[in-house]
DRENLUMRO-294398 format. One record per atom (N, C-alpha, C): x, y, z; residue in three letters. Coordinates in steps of 0.05 Angstrom, whole numbers, plus 32768, in hexadecimal, padded with zeros to 4 digits. Each point is the difference from the previous one (the first is absolute). Layout:
N
XYZALA;...
***
This chain:
251
7EB076BD7850MET;7FE77FF48005MET;7FEE80158009MET;7FE87FFE7FFFGLU;7FE880118006GLU;7FF68000801CGLU;80018010800DARG;7FF48000801FARG;7FE480068003ARG;7FEF7FEE8001ARG;7FE480068005ARG;7FF980128018ARG;7FF8801E7FFFHIS;7FF98007801CHIS;7FE27FFE8002HIS;7FF97FF28018THR;7FE18004800CTHR;7FFD80128014THR;7FE7800C7FF9THR;7FF880178011THR;7FF17FF38016THR;80068002801ALEU;7FEE7FFA8015LEU;7FE880138002LEU;7FE97FF27FF8GLY;7FE680108002GLY;7FF87FFB801CGLY;7FE280057FFBALA;7FF17FFF801BALA;7FF77FDE8007ALA;80017FF68017PRO;7FF87FE58002PRO;7FE37FF97FFBPRO;7FFC7FE77FEEPRO;7FE67FF87FFDPRO;7FEA80078016PRO;7FEB800E7FF9PRO;7FEA8000801BPRO;7FFB7FE2800DPRO;7FFD7FF98019ARG;7FFA7FF0800BARG;7FDF7FF87FF8ARG;7FF77FE67FFBGLN;7FED7FFA7FFDGLN;7FE680058018GLN;7FEC80077FFBALA;7FEE800E8016ALA;7FF17FDF8005ALA;80008004801AVAL;7FF47FE6800DVAL;7FDF8009800CVAL;7FF27FED7FFFALA;7FE680078007ALA;7FFD8001801CALA;7FED8014800APRO;7FFF8000801BPRO;7FF67FE38010PRO;800780048017PRO;7FFB7FE0800DPRO;7FE67FF77FFFPRO;80007FE37FF3PRO;7FE37FF57FFBPRO;7FF07FFE801DPRO;7FE77FFC8000GLN;7FEB7FF98018GLN;80107FE4800AGLN;80047FF17FF3GLN;80057FE78009GLN;801C7FFA8011GLN;800D80177FF9CYS;801E7FFD8012CYS;800180118018CYS;7FFB7FED8017LYS;7FFE800A8017LYS;80187FFE8014LYS;7FFD800E8014ALA;801380028017ALA;80067FE98009ALA;7FEA7FEA7FFFGLY;80027FE5800CGLY;801B7FF47FF3GLY;80037FFD7FE6VAL;80117FF47FF0VAL;801D800B7FFAVAL;80008019800ASER;801780147FFBSER;80187FF68009SER;80067FEF8012ALA;80167FF78013ALA;80077FEB7FEAALA;7FEF7FF37FF5ARG;80097FE77FF1ARG;800980087FE6ARG;7FF7801A7FF6SER;800A80017FE0SER;800C801D8002SER;801280057FFBHIS;800F801B7FFAHIS;7FF480127FF3HIS;7FFB7FF67FE7ALA;7FF1800D7FEEALA;7FE7800E800BALA;7FEC7FEA8004CYS;7FEB800A800DCYS;80028013801CCYS;80177FFE800BTYR;800380158012TYR;8003801E7FF4TYR;80127FFE7FECGLN;8000801A7FF6GLN;7FEA80097FF7GLN;7FEF7FEF7FF1ARG;7FEA80097FF6ARG;7FE9800A8018ARG;7FFE7FF78015VAL;7FF080068015VAL;80098018800DVAL;801680048007ASN;801180158011ASN;7FFF801B7FF2ASN;80037FFC7FE0TRP;800B80157FF2TRP;7FEC801A7FFCTRP;800E80158008THR;7FEB801C8000THR;801680107FEFTHR;7FEF800C7FEFPRO;800F80157FEDPRO;800880198013PRO;801880057FF3SER;800F80198011SER;800980157FF0SER;800480198005ARG;800680187FF4ARG;80227FF87FEFARG;800C7FF58013HIS;801C7FFF7FF9HIS;80087FE37FF2HIS;7FE87FF08001ARG;80047FE47FF0ARG;7FF680027FE8ARG;80017FEA7FF0SER;7FF07FFF7FE9SER;7FE27FF18009SER;7FEB80057FECGLU;7FE97FFB8009GLU;7FFC7FDD7FFDGLU;80147FF97FFASER;80017FDC8001SER;800E7FF6800ESER;7FFB7FE68012PRO;800F7FF78011PRO;801A7FF57FF7PRO;80157FFE8011PRO;80197FF07FF2PRO;7FF97FE87FFEPRO;800F7FF97FE2GLN;7FFE7FE77FF6GLN;801A7FF08009GLN;7FF77FE78001THR;80177FEB8009THR;80057FE47FEETHR;80157FFA7FFACYS;7FFA7FE87FF2CYS;80067FEB800ACYS;7FFE7FFD801FARG;7FFE7FE58010ARG;7FEA7FF27FFBARG;7FE5800D7FFBTYR;7FED7FF27FFBTYR;7FF380077FE2TYR;80057FF27FEFHIS;7FF780057FE6HIS;7FE47FF87FF3HIS;7FF37FEF8014LEU;7FE07FF77FFBLEU;7FF0801A800CLEU;7FEA7FFF7FF1ALA;7FEB8013800FALA;7FF47FFA8014ALA;7FFF80128011ILE;7FF37FF8801AILE;7FE080027FFEILE;7FF680117FEFTHR;7FDF80067FFFTHR;7FFA7FE67FF0THR;7FDF80008006ARG;7FF57FE97FF2ARG;7FE580137FF6ARG;7FF77FEF7FEEALA;7FE9800A7FF4ALA;7FE980038016ALA;7FED80117FF9VAL;7FE880038010VAL;7FE980037FF5VAL;7FEF7FF08002THR;7FE380007FEFTHR;7FF080148014THR;7FED80097FEFPRO;7FED80128010PRO;7FF17FF08013PRO;7FF97FE68002ASP;7FFA7FF08013ASP;80097FFF8019ASP;801A80067FFEGLN;80137FFC801AGLN;8009801B800BGLN;7FF380147FF5THR;800C801D800DTHR;7FF67FFE801FTHR;7FE77FF48002ASP;7FF78009801DASP;80037FEA8012ASP;800F7FE97FF6VAL;80017FE5800BVAL;801680038016VAL;80007FFB8017ALA;80148003801AALA;80167FE77FF8ALA;801980068009ASP;800F7FE77FFAASP;7FFC7FEF8017ASP;7FFE7FE57FFBPRO;80007FEC8016PRO;801280038019PRO;7FFA7FF78015PRO;800D8001801EPRO;801D7FEE7FF8PRO;8014800D8008ILE;80137FF07FFDILE;80067FDE8018ILE;7FF4800E8019THR;7FFB7FE98012THR;7FE27FFE800ATHR;7FFA7FEB800CTHR;7FE57FFB8006THR;80037FFD8026THR;7FF0800E800CLEU;800280088018LEU;7FEF7FE1800BLEU;800A7FEE8012ARG;7FF57FE88008ARG;7FF680088021ARG;7FEE80008008GLY;7FF17FFA8019GLY;80057FE88009GLY;80018003801EALA;80027FE4800DALA;7FE27FF98004ALA;7FF47FEB7FF2THR;7FE97FF48002THR;80027FE58015THR;7FEB7FFB8008VAL;7FF97FED801CVAL;7FEA7FF07FF3VAL;80097FE87FFDALA;7FF17FE87FFAALA;7FF47FEC8012ALA;7FEA800A8010ALA;7FFD7FED801BALA;7FEB7FE97FF6ALA;80077FEC800CASP;7FF27FE47FF9ASP;7FE87FFE8016ASP;7FE77FFF7FF5PRO;7FE97FFD8015PRO;80067FED8011PRO;80057FE97FFCARG;80037FEB8011ARG;801A7FFD8010ARG;8012800C7FFBARG;8016800B8014ARG;7FF780118012ARG;7FF280107FFAVAL;7FF480198014VAL;7FEB7FF3800EVAL;7FF67FF47FF9GLY;7FE87FF0800CGLY;800B7FEF8018GLY;80107FF07FF8ARG;80127FEA8013ARG;800B80138015ARG;801280197FFAPHE;8006800F8016PHE;7FEF80118012PHE;7FEE80027FF6LEU;7FE7800D8012LEU;7FF67FE78013LEU;7FFE7FE77FF2ILE;7FF27FE88013ILE;80167FFB8017ILE;801980027FF8GLY;80187FF88011GLY;7FFF80128015GLY;7FFF801D7FFCALA;7FFF80178012ALA;7FE97FFD8013ALA;7FE77FF67FF9CYS;7FE97FFF8012CYS;80017FED800ECYS;800D7FE67FF8VAL;80007FEB8012VAL;801380008016VAL;801A80147FFAALA;801580068010ALA;7FF580158016ALA;7FF280117FFAALA;7FF680128012ALA;7FEB7FEF8015ALA;7FEE7FF17FF1LEU;7FEC7FF08011LEU;80087FEF8013LEU;801D7FF47FF9ALA;800D7FEE8013ALA;800D8012801AALA;800980127FF7ILE;801080118017ILE;7FEA800E8011ILE;7FE680057FF9ALA;7FE78008800EALA;7FF97FE88012ALA;80027FEB7FF2VAL;7FF77FE98013VAL;80147FFA8019VAL;801880017FFCVAL;80167FFE8013VAL;7FFB80178016VAL;7FFD80157FF7VAL;7FFE80158012VAL;7FE980008011VAL;7FED7FFA7FF4LEU;7FE17FFB8010LEU;80057FED8013LEU;800E7FED7FF6PHE;80057FE6801BPHE;800E80068012PHE;801A800D7FFBVAL;800E800A8019VAL;7FF58015800AVAL;7FF680147FF8SER;7FF580128010SER;7FE67FF7800FSER;7FEE7FEC7FF8GLY;7FED7FF18014GLY;800E7FF58017GLY;800E7FEE7FF8GLU;800F7FEB8015GLU;800F80148011GLU;800F80177FFFGLN;800980158011GLN;7FF1800C8011GLN;7FE380067FF6ARG;7FEF800D8015ARG;7FF57FE78010ARG;7FF67FEC7FF7ASN;7FF87FEB8015ASN;80157FFD8014ASN;80197FFC7FFBASN;801580008012ASN;800280138019ASN;7FF9801D7FF2GLN;800380138011GLN;7FE77FFF8013GLN;7FEB7FFC7FF6ILE;7FE87FF88012ILE;80027FED8013ILE;80097FEE7FFBALA;80077FE7800FALA;80148006801AALA;8014800E7FF5ALA;801680048016ALA;7FF9801A8015ALA;7FF080147FF7LEU;7FF4800E8013LEU;7FEA7FF98010LEU;7FF37FEE7FF9LYS;7FEA7FF48012LYS;800C7FEB800FLYS;80167FF07FFBLEU;80117FEF8014LEU;8014800B800ELEU;800A80137FF8HIS;801D8009800BHIS;7FFC801F8000HIS;7FEE800C8002GLY;7FFD801B7FFFGLY;8004800C801DGLY;800C80178000VAL;80038010801CVAL;7FF080177FFAVAL;7FF3800C8014ARG;7FEF80187FFFARG;80168014800AARG;7FFB80187FEFVAL;800E801B8004VAL;7FEA80167FFDVAL;80108016800DALA;7FEC801A7FFCALA;800A80107FE9ALA;7FF480067FF0ASP;800880117FE2ASP;7FF880198003ASP;801280167FFFTHR;7FFA801B8007THR;7FFB80107FE9THR;7FEF80057FFAVAL;7FF8800E7FE2VAL;800C801A7FFEVAL;801380047FEESER;801080127FFBSER;7FF3801D7FE6SER;7FEE7FF77FF7GLY;7FF3800B7FEDGLY;7FF07FF37FEAGLY;7FEE80147FF0CYS;7FED7FF27FF0CYS;7FFF80117FE3CYS;80027FF77FEBVAL;7FF9800C7FE5VAL;7FE97FF77FEFVAL;7FF580147FFAGLU;7FE47FFB7FF3GLU;80057FF77FE9GLU;7FF87FEA7FF1GLN;80007FF27FE5GLN;7FE9800F7FF1GLN;800A800A7FE5LEU;7FEC800A7FF0LEU;7FFC7FEE7FEDLEU;7FE780027FEEGLY;7FF97FE87FEEGLY;7FF080117FE9GLY;7FFE7FF37FE9GLY;7FF080087FEDGLY;8011801A7FF1GLY;7FF480177FFESER;800E80177FF3SER;800F800C8017SER;80007FF5801AGLY;8014800D8012GLY;7FF480168014GLY;7FE180027FF8SER;7FF880178016SER;7FEF7FED8012SER;7FFC7FE68002ASN;7FEE7FF08010ASN;80117FEE8013ASN;800080008018GLY;80117FF28014GLY;7FF47FE18002GLY;80117FEB8000VAL;7FFC7FE58002VAL;80077FF98017VAL;800E800B8015GLY;80097FF28018GLY;801A800F8004GLY;800B7FEF8016TYR;8017800F800ATYR;80177FE68004TYR;8016800D8000ARG;80187FEB8005ARG;801080098014ARG;7FFC7FEC8016CYS;800F800C801ACYS;80187FEF800ACYS;800E800B8005SER;801E7FF1800CSER;800780058019SER;800D7FE9800EGLY;80098007801DGLY;80197FF18004GLY;80057FF98018SER;80197FF9800CSER;7FFB7FEF8017SER;80127FE78006TYR;7FFC7FF28018TYR;80187FF78005TYR;80037FF48018ALA;80197FFD800EALA;7FFE7FE18008ALA;801A7FEF7FFBILE;80007FE38009ILE;801D7FFD7FFFILE;80077FED8017GLY;80177FF77FFFGLY;801A801E8002GLY;7FF880108008GLY;8012801A8005GLY;8004800F7FE3GLY;7FEC7FF77FEEARG;8008800D7FE4ARG;7FDF800D7FF9ARG;800380167FF0VAL;7FE8800F7FF8VAL;7FFD7FFB7FE2VAL;7FE77FF87FFATYR;7FF67FF47FE6TYR;7FE580197FF4TYR;800880037FE9GLU;7FEA80117FF4GLU;7FF17FEE7FEDGLU;7FE980057FFFALA;7FEA7FF27FF0ALA;7FE8800E7FF5ALA;7FF47FF97FE9THR;7FE8800F7FF7THR;7FEB7FEB800BTHR;7FE9800F800DLEU;7FEB7FF4800CLEU;7FF07FF57FE5LEU;7FF67FE98007PRO;7FEB7FF37FE6PRO;7FE3800C8003PRO;7FF380057FEBGLY;7FE6800E7FFBGLY;8001801B7FF7GLY;7FED80107FFDSER;7FFE801E7FFBSER;7FF6800F8010SER;7FF97FF28019ALA;7FF480118014ALA;80158017800FALA;7FEF80128006PHE;800F801B8012PHE;800C7FFC8019PHE;801880028009HIS;800980008019HIS;800C80198009HIS;7FF780068019ALA;800C801A8006ALA;801B7FFD800AALA;801680157FF8PRO;801E7FFB8008PRO;7FFE80028020PRO;80137FEE8008GLY;80037FFF8017GLY;7FF27FE88012GLY;7FEE7FFA7FF2SER;7FEF7FEA800DSER;800D7FE27FFFSER;7FFC7FEC8012ARG;800C7FE97FFEARG;7FEF7FE57FF7ARG;80097FF37FF0ILE;7FEC7FE97FF3ILE;800E7FEB800DILE;7FED7FE48004GLU;800C7FEA8003GLU;80077FF27FE7GLU;80147FEF8000ALA;800E7FFB7FE8ALA;800C7FE58007ALA;800A7FEE7FEDVAL;80087FE88003VAL;80167FFC7FEAVAL;801E7FF6800DVAL;800C7FFD7FF1VAL;800F7FDE7FFEVAL;80107FF87FF3ASP;800C7FEA8001ASP;80197FFE800FASP;80067FEF800FALA;801480038011ALA;801B7FF57FF1ALA;7FFE7FED7FF0SER;801B7FFD7FF1SER;800380177FE3SER;7FEB800B8000ASP;800880187FEBASP;7FEB8019800AASP;800E800E800EPRO;7FEC801B800APRO;7FFB80117FE9PRO;800B7FFC7FE5SER;7FF080137FF0SER;7FEC7FF97FF6SER;7FF47FE18006VAL;7FE57FFA7FFAVAL;7FEC800B8010VAL;7FED80147FF7PHE;7FF480118014PHE;7FDD7FFF7FF5PHE;7FF17FFE8012SER;7FE380047FFASER;7FF08005801ASER;7FEA80147FFDTHR;7FF380068013THR;7FEA7FE6800CTHR;7FFB8000801AVAL;7FEF7FEE800BVAL;7FEB7FF87FF3VAL;7FF2801C7FFASER;7FE17FFE7FF1SER;80057FF57FE2SER;801580077FF7THR;80077FEF7FE4THR;80037FE57FFFTHR;80127FFB8015LEU;80087FEA8003LEU;7FE67FE98007LEU;7FED80098010ASP;7FEE7FF28008ASP;7FEF7FF87FE6ASP;7FFD80127FE9SER;7FF07FFC7FEASER;800C7FF17FEBSER;801B7FF88003GLU;80107FF47FF2GLU;80087FDF8007GLU;7FFA7FEB7FEBHIS;80067FE78003HIS;800F7FF27FE7HIS;800C7FEB800BVAL;800E7FF27FEBVAL;7FED7FF47FEAVAL;7FFE80077FE9SER;7FED7FF97FEBSER;800D7FF37FE5SER;7FF77FEF7FFBALA;80087FF67FE3ALA;7FF280127FE4ALA;7FF180158009SER;7FF4800F7FECSER;801080107FF3SER;801D800B800BVAL;8015800A7FF5VAL;800C7FEE7FE8VAL;7FFB7FE97FFFPHE;800C7FF17FE7PHE;7FE97FF97FE8PHE;7FEE800C8005VAL;7FE37FFB7FECVAL;800D80117FE7VAL;800980167FFFALA;800980117FE7ALA;80197FEA7FF3ALA;80167FFD8010PRO;80157FF67FF0PRO;7FF77FE07FF6PRO;7FF17FF48011ILE;7FF37FE57FF3ILE;7FF280047FE1ILE;7FEB80118003VAL;7FF480037FE6VAL;8013800C7FE8VAL;801880148006MET;801280007FF2MET;80127FED7FF7MET;80007FE98013SER;80197FEC7FF5SER;7FEA7FF07FEESER;7FE87FFF8004VAL;7FED7FEB7FF0VAL;8003800B7FE1VAL;7FFD801D8003VAL;8001800C7FE5VAL;801B7FFD7FEFVAL;801880038012LEU;80187FFB7FFALEU;80077FE57FF0LEU;7FF27FED8012VAL;80027FE07FF4VAL;7FF07FFD7FE4VAL;7FEA800D7FFDLEU;7FF07FFB7FEALEU;800D80107FEALEU;800A80168005ILE;8014800B7FE6ILE;80177FF17FFAILE;80117FF48011LEU;80127FF37FF9LEU;7FF97FE17FF1LEU;7FEA7FF7800BGLY;7FF77FE77FF3GLY;7FF580017FE3GLY;7FF1801B7FFCTHR;7FF580027FE6THR;8017800C7FECTHR;8019800C800BILE;801980027FEFILE;800D7FE27FFCILE;80017FEF8014LEU;800D7FE87FF9LEU;7FED7FEC7FE7LEU;7FEA80038009ILE;7FE87FF07FE8ILE;8006800A7FE6ILE;8000801A7FFDARG;800280107FE7ARG;80197FF67FF2ARG;801780038013ARG;801C7FF77FF3ARG;7FFF7FE27FF8ARG;7FF57FEF800CARG;7FFC7FE37FFAARG;7FF37FF87FE4ARG;7FE980137FFFARG;7FED7FFA7FEBARG;8011800D7FE2ARG;800D80188008VAL;801080097FE3VAL;80187FEB7FFEVAL;800C7FF68013ARG;80147FEB7FFCARG;7FFB7FEA7FF0ARG;7FE57FFA800DPHE;7FF67FE37FF5PHE;7FF680017FE3PHE;7FF4801B7FFAGLY;7FF980037FE2GLY;801780087FEEGLY;80128008800ASER;801B80027FECSER;80097FE47FFDSER;80057FF68010ASN;800B7FE27FFEASN;7FEF7FF07FF1ASN;7FE07FFF8000ALA;7FED7FF57FECALA;8007800B7FE2ALA;800180198002ALA;8008800D7FE2ALA;80177FF67FF3ALA;80147FFD8015VAL;801C7FF07FF1VAL;7FFC7FE77FF9VAL;7FF27FF28011ALA;7FFC7FE27FF7ALA;7FEB7FFD7FE8ALA;7FF080117FFDALA;7FF07FFB7FEAALA;800F800B7FE5ALA;801380127FFFLEU;801180077FEALEU;80197FEC7FFCLEU;80037FF08015ALA;80167FEB7FFCALA;7FF97FEB7FEAALA;80147FFA7FF4PRO;7FF97FE67FE9PRO;7FF97FE7800FPRO;7FF17FEE7FF1VAL;7FF07FE78009VAL;80167FEC800FVAL;801780047FF0GLY;80137FE9800AGLY;800D8009801AGLY;8008801C8009HIS;800680088016HIS;7FEF80038018HIS;7FE77FFB7FFDARG;7FED80008014ARG;80057FE98018ARG;
***
């Protein structure tokens, strides 16, 4: 039998691979091994001028690029979504009206309470008041406007009753020399209720303190009445529309 001798020659040259195309980007290299090789391939002195070939992926990764698509950027992978707020004008209006009505009601209550308390204090001082001597301890000038003009003084003093010493602020804005004694009146049941004699003579129990809260109460009632009437009209209109759309036999 004849033996055939084969000579081992040089291995066939590897097929040259084109440089990485423009459409093969690093954003997709993690998904395709072949595209990863095309993007990250750099020629080296000790390597062949073509990237290593692999048989795992036999399909071409590149795609045809037309001249019109060379300068067109790839579409974004995801779309950023911002938080959008859609406000209903009717709901916003209802909220504002409700807030105004609540603030008005609170103001009415506060004014009524403060007016009643003021009248009670005046009546208690006139009926059950005890005269004391208030000793002025000092005065502080009050500034107004831009801070360069004086508008009065705030004076404080102390008085003793029942073996205890109380401190109080003198009513008014007049200046009193420190150490001077001023006649005052305090409530026997509540010594913290204090007023000077001159100020108490000019004060009287009056219903004028309730004028402002009464006016505000009327405005509050009108607003609430308007809201109720409007709601009834809307409800009546909706019921009439439903009745008009109903069949004749069901009316």
